KOLKENU-105057 format. One line per 3 residues: number of its first residue (from 0); their letters; for each residue z, y, x of N, C-alpha, C. Coordinates in pm, whole numbers. Each point is the difference from the previous one (the first is absolute). Layout:
// residues N
NUM) a) Z,Y,X,Z,Y,X,Z,Y,X | ...
***
This chain:
// residues 347
0) xxx) -5296,-7025,-8662,106,-97,44,5,-96,-135 | -9,-142,-4,-8,-71,-109,190,5,-29 | 7,-11,-152,122,37,-36,52,-130,35
3) xxx) 157,59,26,99,-145,49,-36,-2,131 | 92,-104,50,-28,-47,144,-55,-130,25 | 45,-22,125,-45,-158,63,80,-41,66
6) xxx) 27,-158,58,84,-45,71,-91,41,159 | 121,7,77,-106,-11,103,140,-33,126 | -42,-55,96,96,-38,115,-30,125,91
9) xxx) 120,31,56,-4,71,113,89,-2,133 | -16,60,96,134,-18,89,-24,162,52 | 156,57,54,-11,133,90,47,-12,92
12) xxx) 63,-139,43,-5,-21,140,-28,-136,44 | -26,-9,143,-42,-140,68,117,-76,0 | -15,-126,-17,77,-125,11,-74,-139,-32
15) xxx) 101,-79,-34,7,-130,-81,-40,24,-105 | -85,-107,-85,-53,8,-125,86,69,-106 | 148,14,49,108,34,-134,-54,147,-17
18) xxx) -48,83,95,-23,126,-26,-117,43,-116 | -73,-78,-10,-73,-31,-127,57,49,-155 | -34,59,-66,65,0,-131,-85,46,-122
21) xxx) 29,-47,-105,-86,13,-97,49,102,-78 | -79,120,-48,49,133,-55,-117,-16,-110 | -18,168,-63,-79,31,-79,-63,137,37
24) xxx) -114,-7,25,-53,109,32,-120,75,-110 | -30,106,18,-112,61,-105,-149,-78,62 | -83,23,-79,-162,-68,36,-77,122,19
27) xxx) -14,45,144,-112,83,22,-120,-23,-52 | -76,144,5,-123,-17,-38,-110,-7,102 | -82,-52,35,-102,3,151,-69,154,5
30) xxx) -18,18,141,-31,165,17,-138,-35,48 | -78,100,36,-115,-23,44,-29,-98,72 | -103,-92,-13,-60,-118,113,109,-88,-26
33) xxx) 99,-42,-78,96,-87,-35,-36,-78,-104 | 66,-90,-40,-4,-100,-124,170,-54,-8 | 28,35,-141,117,-98,7,-12,-160,-65
36) xxx) 53,-109,53,8,-135,-60,83,-61,-61 | 20,-35,-85,94,-125,-66,-5,-127,94 | 122,28,72,21,-143,82,44,-128,-80
39) xxx) -90,-76,21,1,-165,-33,115,-57,88 | -96,-25,119,85,-66,72,22,66,126 | 101,20,92,1,24,145,17,-91,106
42) xxx) -65,53,107,-23,-126,126,133,53,83 | 53,-129,65,104,55,129,-24,-38,110 | -70,59,156,10,4,80,89,17,125
45) xxx) -19,-52,100,99,7,129,13,175,4 | -126,41,7,12,183,23,121,60,-107 | 3,-61,-127,105,85,-117,111,-64,31
48) xxx) 33,-80,75,148,4,38,80,67,98 | -127,-16,97,2,50,125,50,155,-9 | -82,71,-57,31,107,-39,116,64,-102
51) xxx) 18,-103,-70,157,35,-86,106,9,78 | 4,-146,144,76,5,92,7,82,90 | -88,93,25,37,121,137,-135,-51,115
54) xxx) -86,-83,-45,-61,-47,120,-127,106,-18 | -30,68,-54,-126,99,-23,29,122,-4 | 111,46,-90,19,159,-6,139,44,122
57) xxx) 84,-151,52,125,48,65,106,59,-67 | 88,42,22,117,35,-87,-33,92,-121 | -92,78,9,-30,103,-96,-94,-62,-75
60) xxx) -4,84,-114,-128,-30,-78,-89,91,-38 | -137,4,-48,-87,96,22,21,100,-147 | 35,-113,-92,44,67,-132,163,-37,-76
63) xxx) 49,103,-78,94,-33,-19,27,-169,-90 | -84,-17,-34,7,-116,-97,-136,-50,0 | -7,-127,55,-110,-100,15,21,-114,-108
66) xxx) -164,0,-42,-10,-165,-67,-70,-80,68 | 46,-123,52,-77,-94,101,-131,-42,-78 | -68,-86,106,-111,-83,-47,-123,47,4
69) xxx) -96,-36,112,-131,62,45,-95,-47,-136 | 4,-160,-46,-80,-19,-74,23,-37,-140 | -123,-5,-63,62,-71,-128,-166,39,-123
72) xxx) 7,-29,-114,-87,-41,-83,34,56,-149 | -80,23,-36,11,54,-175,-104,63,-43 | 34,114,-123,-85,52,-73,-18,171,25
75) xxx) -92,53,12,-14,114,25,62,53,-139 | 104,93,-14,57,87,-121,-24,123,-11 | -60,81,99,-77,141,-10,-68,49,135
78) xxx) -74,108,-2,-108,2,98,29,180,40 | 16,26,104,40,163,18,-183,30,49 | 2,119,-24,-130,81,50,-81,-46,97
81) xxx) -132,4,10,-98,-28,146,42,-143,42 | 12,-93,-99,11,-142,47,-127,-60,-71 | -103,-62,57,-103,-86,-9,32,-154,-34
84) xxx) -58,-67,-82,-12,-145,3,94,-68,-35 | 106,61,-55,123,-58,-48,-5,47,-114 | 91,-74,-133,-4,56,-112,143,-68,-82
87) xxx) 71,54,-67,107,-61,-79,-64,-135,-73 | 77,-89,37,-4,-143,-36,-51,-82,101 | -26,42,87,-73,-85,122,128,-62,65
90) xxx) -52,-171,18,105,-38,74,-9,-3,174 | 85,3,52,-17,66,150,120,-61,77 | -40,4,134,93,-56,108,24,138,95
93) xxx) 127,29,23,42,99,105,27,-31,137 | -29,90,96,39,-31,126,43,128,105 | 127,-11,68,30,89,55,77,147,-82
96) xxx) 25,-74,-123,49,113,-113,133,69,37 | 68,-57,135,121,109,13,-23,22,153 | -114,4,51,-36,68,170,-12,136,-49
99) xxx) 122,58,85,-25,156,3,64,50,-143 | 74,-61,-52,34,41,-189,147,-94,-22 | 30,90,-81,163,-79,-53,-2,-96,-91
102) xxx) -136,-30,-47,13,-80,-127,-103,-92,19 | 46,-167,28,-65,-102,5,-50,-77,-151 | 15,-130,20,-26,-84,-128,91,-38,-92
105) xxx) 132,-7,69,84,-66,-41,88,96,-122 | -83,25,-105,11,93,-101,-76,-29,-152 | 25,69,-131,-86,-65,-65,-127,85,-8
108) xxx) -12,142,46,-128,65,22,18,34,136 | -114,57,41,14,68,162,-138,63,4 | 2,117,50,-112,79,12,-53,1,150
111) xxx) -153,-31,12,-45,-23,154,-140,49,29 | -37,70,127,-115,10,25,-113,-97,-40 | -110,70,-128,-83,-97,-18,-45,-107,119
114) xxx) -24,56,116,-56,-68,95,46,-139,29 | 148,19,-40,89,-129,12,9,-58,-130 | -96,-7,-73,29,-61,-132,-167,-105,3
117) xxx) 11,-108,6,-128,-67,-22,-28,-92,-141 | -131,22,-47,-1,-128,-144,24,-96,49 | 70,-102,-118,20,-100,15,-106,-103,-83
120) xxx) -88,-80,80,-103,-33,-69,38,-90,-133 | -88,-42,-95,64,-55,-133,9,-138,46 | 112,-79,-41,6,-107,-12,150,-19,144
123) xxx) -7,138,64,130,-67,158,98,59,-85 | 130,-91,24,128,37,-84,48,88,88 | 120,65,-77,110,108,90,55,-55,130
126) xxx) 12,-140,-35,53,-65,78,-42,15,179 | -150,-33,-19,-78,13,106,-22,191,27 | -4,72,-74,-8,109,10,110,75,80
129) xxx) 116,5,-23,161,-22,105,-35,-73,116 | -41,-81,5,-8,-81,153,-122,46,92 | -46,93,-22,-124,28,49,49,144,125
132) xxx) -6,86,-45,47,130,115,-6,-6,141 | 113,7,57,59,-24,126,-88,-147,38 | 40,-125,-43,-59,-116,83,-136,19,-12
135) xxx) -60,16,-112,-154,2,21,-67,91,89 | 38,125,-29,-70,66,91,36,25,132 | 145,-69,25,17,-33,156,-114,-128,45
138) xxx) -2,-62,-79,-86,-110,67,-140,-2,-19 | -39,100,-104,-103,70,32,-53,51,120 | 97,98,89,-34,78,97,13,-78,104
141) xxx) 86,-126,-6,-14,-87,116,-70,-56,-18 | -106,-31,-63,-134,-110,-17,-127,82,44 | 29,163,22,-120,71,1,13,59,149
144) xxx) 73,-27,120,-17,92,68,-19,-58,145 | -99,-106,-26,-67,-68,142,-127,100,32 | 8,-9,130,-106,107,30,-116,-35,1
147) xxx) -48,-124,-40,-132,-56,-82,-1,9,-175 | 81,50,-30,36,4,-148,26,-136,-53 | -13,6,-152,-38,95,-105,117,137,-23
150) xxx) -52,85,-16,88,102,-42,29,19,-170 | -80,-83,-81,6,-43,-97,51,-129,-50 | 67,-52,-85,-10,-131,-53,-124,-32,-133
153) xxx) -34,-102,30,-65,-52,-123,-57,-108,-23 | -35,-123,-104,-29,-115,48,-124,-15,138 | 30,-68,63,-102,-41,127,71,73,146
156) xxx) 69,124,-88,-14,98,176,70,-55,103 | 101,-114,-9,66,-42,114,-24,-127,26 | -155,-57,-39,-69,-133,0,4,-20,139
159) xxx) 16,-111,34,-9,-31,142,104,14,100 | 125,97,-67,124,16,68,111,-64,0 | 95,-11,81,133,-51,-6,141,67,2
162) xxx) 45,11,-82,118,55,-41,129,-64,15 | 84,61,63,141,-96,-6,89,127,-45 | 88,-74,-91,87,92,-82,106,-70,29
165) xxx) 98,84,87,170,-22,13,51,7,-107 | 108,-117,-60,66,5,-79,-79,28,-160 | -101,-88,-28,-56,3,-118,56,-17,-118
168) xxx) 157,-8,-34,86,-48,-72,27,166,-39 | 9,86,56,60,135,-28,-121,64,-82 | 26,134,-57,-82,79,-66,-115,6,17
171) xxx) 26,65,126,-142,89,81,-71,-146,92 | 71,-100,25,-85,-112,44,-68,-70,-176 | 32,-9,-83,-62,-38,-103,-87,86,-14
174) xxx) -4,97,5,-114,89,-23,-73,-9,40 | -8,7,180,-92,-21,81,-84,-109,15 | 79,-133,-67,-77,-137,-26,-70,19,-110
177) xxx) 25,34,-113,-60,35,-122,-153,104,37 | 26,77,97,-120,124,23,-99,-85,92 | 46,-41,103,-80,-77,108,-90,-103,-36
180) xxx) 117,-68,-135,-104,-134,-41,-140,59,-93 | 29,111,-77,-90,38,-96,-119,87,77 | 9,43,130,-90,65,74,-68,-81,95
183) xxx) 50,-186,5,-78,-59,40,75,-41,149 | 90,12,55,37,-52,132,121,-125,-37 | -45,-51,150,85,-148,6,134,37,3
186) xxx) 108,-22,-95,133,58,16,116,-97,70 | 83,15,116,122,-63,31,103,77,-49 | 111,-63,-7,145,70,-21,63,-90,92
189) xxx) 89,81,71,139,-64,49,105,10,-121 | 97,-112,13,85,2,-105,152,-95,108 | 112,25,-92,119,-57,89,48,-131,-75
192) xxx) -84,-26,-105,49,-122,-78,-114,-58,-101 | 51,-121,-5,-124,-86,-123,6,108,-117 | 86,45,-66,9,92,-128,-63,94,22
195) xxx) -15,46,94,-53,152,47,-151,-43,19 | -48,-90,58,-129,-58,26,-73,-4,-130 | 84,-63,-104,-42,-53,-115,-33,146,-83
198) xxx) 72,102,26,-16,114,-71,-153,66,32 | 5,-13,171,-120,97,58,-133,-103,-23 | 20,-118,-11,-147,-82,-71,-20,16,-162
201) xxx) 79,42,-63,17,20,-156,-74,151,-4 | 20,78,118,-52,128,-7,-162,5,46 | -14,-134,69,-138,7,72,-34,-11,130
204) xxx) 110,-36,77,-22,-36,122,-69,-127,17 | -104,4,97,-73,-105,14,104,-108,117 | 89,79,79,43,-92,99,145,88,8
207) xxx) 114,-117,22,148,88,-3,29,-94,130 | 97,89,113,24,-60,118,138,-2,23 | 134,-36,0,154,29,-6,-7,66,167
210) xxx) 78,138,-16,-49,106,120,164,-78,106 | 71,-74,-53,139,-78,90,-76,-121,42 | -118,-26,-5,-32,-143,53,-80,41,158
213) xxx) 26,-92,42,2,-4,172,-156,39,11 | -58,-76,-55,-163,11,6,-73,99,-73 | 71,79,-46,-79,127,-107,-84,42,11
216) xxx) -1,65,149,-104,40,52,-167,-128,-11 | 35,-73,66,-104,-106,15,-22,-81,-151 | 73,-1,-85,-51,0,-139,-138,115,-72
219) xxx) 55,121,73,-54,110,-47,-179,-14,71 | 20,-35,158,-105,31,44,-100,-148,-48 | 83,-105,-51,-98,-95,-59,-65,28,-85
222) xxx) 58,100,-118,-80,4,-142,-115,147,47 | 57,59,119,-57,134,43,-55,-15,115 | -91,-98,76,-8,-16,164,-68,156,38
225) xxx) -86,85,-74,-45,119,76,115,81,-24 | 108,-5,-41,148,147,-64,16,49,-89 | 58,60,-58,42,53,-93,-51,142,-8
228) xxx) -67,45,-96,-76,140,21,95,102,-51 | 93,-20,-101,116,98,-77,105,-61,4 | 118,75,45,139,-75,-18,66,102,-89
231) xxx) 71,-60,-124,69,95,-75,138,1,6 | 59,75,91,155,-54,92,100,71,-90 | 84,-58,-10,137,51,-49,116,9,102
234) xxx) -52,-70,91,141,-37,93,-47,4,135 | -65,104,39,-65,-20,181,122,-1,89 | 124,38,36,113,-55,48,1,-132,37
237) xxx) 2,-68,-120,1,-155,-7,-132,-92,13 | -105,68,-36,-133,-63,20,-85,16,113 | 51,102,105,-106,69,91,-73,-99,78
240) xxx) 38,-115,48,-16,-63,116,-92,-105,-91 | 19,-44,-106,-99,-131,-114,-134,135,-26 | 9,62,-49,-84,98,-13,-87,14,110
243) xxx) 43,52,92,-86,-1,134,-67,-120,20 | 33,-124,3,-26,-106,25,-134,-23,-123 | -36,16,-63,-95,-15,-114,-97,115,-27
246) xxx) 30,105,21,-78,93,-3,-145,-33,35 | -63,32,-73,-211,20,0,-28,116,109 | -105,-26,78,-42,142,75,-8,108,-102
249) xxx) 64,143,48,4,76,-102,59,-13,-108 | 132,-100,-18,73,3,-77,47,120,-53 | 71,17,-124,83,88,-40,103,-34,-47
252) xxx) 142,65,58,136,-26,-83,63,113,-52 | -8,-4,-169,29,94,-98,140,3,-13 | 97,75,59,128,-10,14,107,83,-159
255) xxx) 28,-63,-86,24,107,-99,144,-12,-18 | 81,-50,80,137,-38,-44,88,-15,147 | 145,17,-1,99,-3,140,50,-137,-39
258) xxx) -17,-83,-78,81,-95,-16,37,-83,172 | 118,-3,21,22,-71,133,46,122,79 | 12,131,-37,21,87,87,-80,98,55
261) xxx) 43,122,48,-115,117,20,-56,1,129 | 20,-97,69,-45,-27,136,-76,-134,9 | -115,10,90,-56,-132,29,-56,-7,136
264) xxx) -8,-85,30,-66,-43,121,-154,-63,31 | -96,62,43,-129,-61,4,-41,-79,80 | -47,-117,35,-47,-39,113,-157,75,58
267) xxx) 15,53,106,-158,105,35,-105,-83,20 | 1,-111,82,-103,-66,49,-79,-91,-110 | 79,-60,-101,-121,-75,-93,-34,120,-136
270) xxx) 57,91,26,-42,93,-82,-99,81,42 | -7,45,123,-110,99,72,-125,-126,-10 | 33,-126,35,-118,-99,45,-97,23,-158
273) xxx) 51,-14,-121,-47,14,-105,-43,126,-71 | 24,92,71,-9,165,-48,46,28,-111 | 151,-19,-18,89,-17,-146,9,161,-34
276) xxx) 13,-32,-123,43,171,-59,145,-21,-66 | 89,66,3,95,3,-53,25,138,-106 | -10,-62,-121,-37,147,-113,162,-41,-74
279) xxx) 34,112,18,167,50,-75,-89,65,-111 | 78,-19,-136,-34,66,-108,95,9,-113 | 15,153,-64,94,-6,-104,-78,91,-101
282) xxx) 19,-35,-133,-68,34,-97,35,159,-16 | 133,10,22,5,180,-58,-91,86,98 | -56,-30,109,-42,72,106,-137,-77,8
285) xxx) -84,-31,-58,-138,-39,38,-92,74,-49 | 33,119,-89,-100,54,-53,-62,-2,-135 | -55,59,-47,-45,-11,-153,-120,-75,-4
288) xxx) -109,23,106,-118,-75,10,49,-155,-12 | 94,-22,98,35,-157,15,43,-41,-130 | 89,73,-71,80,-40,-131,-97,-26,-102
291) xxx) -82,102,-13,-120,13,-101,-100,-148,4 | -5,-49,124,-86,-97,14,87,-168,-38 | 104,53,10,89,-128,-4,21,-22,-179
294) xxx) 24,132,-29,-31,-4,-144,-88,-61,-86 | -143,17,67,-90,-15,-54,-19,-148,13 | -26,-37,111,-7,-164,29,115,-77,-62
297) xxx) 130,25,-4,94,-52,-70,-32,-37,-136 | -56,125,-78,-33,-22,-123,-134,-64,-44 | -74,8,145,-132,-91,-56,48,-167,8
300) xxx) 104,-9,105,45,-147,-2,79,-41,-131 | 48,99,-20,105,-46,-164,-139,-29,-72 | -123,67,-40,-97,-13,-86,-45,-159,28
303) xxx) 1,-22,99,31,-157,46,57,-119,-24 | 114,49,-62,130,-77,4,65,-52,123 | -52,57,110,37,-44,146,171,16,21
306) xxx) 82,77,-63,155,31,16,78,-26,-56 | 36,-111,-68,53,-17,-99,137,-46,67 | 132,-1,-69,127,-51,22,71,-72,-65
309) xxx) 101,-62,38,72,-95,-78,31,-112,113 | 85,-93,-4,16,-126,100,-131,-55,29 | -63,-26,-154,-115,-78,23,-129,73,81
312) xxx) 16,117,14,-104,49,82,74,47,145 | 90,-29,3,89,25,175,129,96,7 | -15,45,-134,97,138,11,98,0,-115
315) xxx) 119,-109,-14,109,-10,-77,9,166,-53 | 30,13,-89,75,120,-64,142,20,-22 | 61,85,26,140,3,-26,39,137,-67
318) xxx) 66,-30,-125,-15,117,-116,155,77,26 | 45,117,-28,90,52,-56,-10,129,-99 | 57,18,-90,-6,113,-108,45,128,68
321) xxx) -44,113,-49,29,108,69,116,75,9 | 102,-65,-62,122,35,21,70,-81,125 | -66,-89,14,25,-97,148,-93,-3,120
324) xxx) -31,132,-9,-114,54,133,77,-37,122 | 130,25,10,76,9,150,-30,-152,15 | 28,-144,-86,-7,-89,2,-148,-42,60
327) xxx) -117,57,-38,-114,-19,52,-18,22,141 | 63,182,-5,-26,39,179,110,-149,89 | 99,-37,-51,88,-84,102,-72,-131,-22
330) xxx) -77,-38,-68,-96,-113,-6,-97,9,122 | -70,96,-6,-95,38,108,68,15,120 | 78,56,28,88,-12,127,72,-95,45
333) xxx) 35,-109,-117,-7,-115,66,-106,-65,13 | -112,12,37,-150,-69,39,13,-120,-110 | 31,50,-122,-111,-96,-117,-142,-53,-19
336) xxx) -10,-92,17,-125,-34,19,-97,21,-131 | -101,81,19,-64,51,-104,-14,122,-24 | -29,44,-108,4,152,-75,128,18,-97
339) xxx) 72,125,-1,107,26,-67,-59,108,-75 | 3,-37,-138,-43,103,-89,97,63,-73 | 13,108,-86,79,67,-39,-49,3,-161
342) xxx) 36,-70,-110,-67,15,-171,45,130,-12 | -76,118,-57,85,143,-21,-17,-25,-140 | -156,-46,-35,25,4,-141,-108,-125,-74
345) xx) 18,-19,-140,-120,-94,-17,-159,36,-26 | -80,-84,7,-167,34,7,-14,117,-100
***
């Protein structure tokens, strides 16, 4: 172990953000197949506060103490045995750091399996690195489940396809817009306000439609007369009727969240007419092959500077210091627009 300790955020019971506390903990050494990363920035996602609040684990915790946050960026600090392709000093981004493990990225150092650590291309900021993980990899999966492909994303892979991103001002929606545009799709985003339309446009969406408008379906069909091939859907309970109206034949609806409730009513006839597919997805259970594909394709997009963050790119950043990780969780829980980052250390 490193001499001295590190600052770490932990919780020992589920509850509101006040259960998060700043403590000092020893710095662990990586085991076989693991690396230790000095965290610069930690990304906060809904999955993080839902786990802390008890929505993932229920009343009991799987470990006596948990450090939250799945996503982050930083610098490789130590490499365990049997690790290839990563070296001390490498700039990296992390995904699923706390999946089935007690320690996420809300701390100065974290030890993670090497397969969850991805090199950050030169020139890509730690802010971008901490904003990838859950949003970018979820978006990748959503865009690669159509029955006629593609199963991988690259420039041109979605050429000729129309993608509808519901809630383009959210973190997953933002990543879906950017990845779909990079892959050559025509991208429509549904939004709830002019301000969110501006963010979706800044992310690269070719068209925005206010879903609260009486003629949202007509507007989408005017843009895409043959229908929408892929829908990246955040709230199927709310959007089921609209989606069924605008799907192309053999279109797919990729459902990655339960915003609006845990039950939805789907109209059968319109979905049957277009041979619709409804694909549910959860990052933690999609399997290693899909995760590896997403990590590789997201990295390729990063090399093309296709995934920038910041308000000018459609994803405003809200920052909190490590000691106020509770404030960061509360901000995400309150649906703060954009991306919430915890600043753990200077670069």
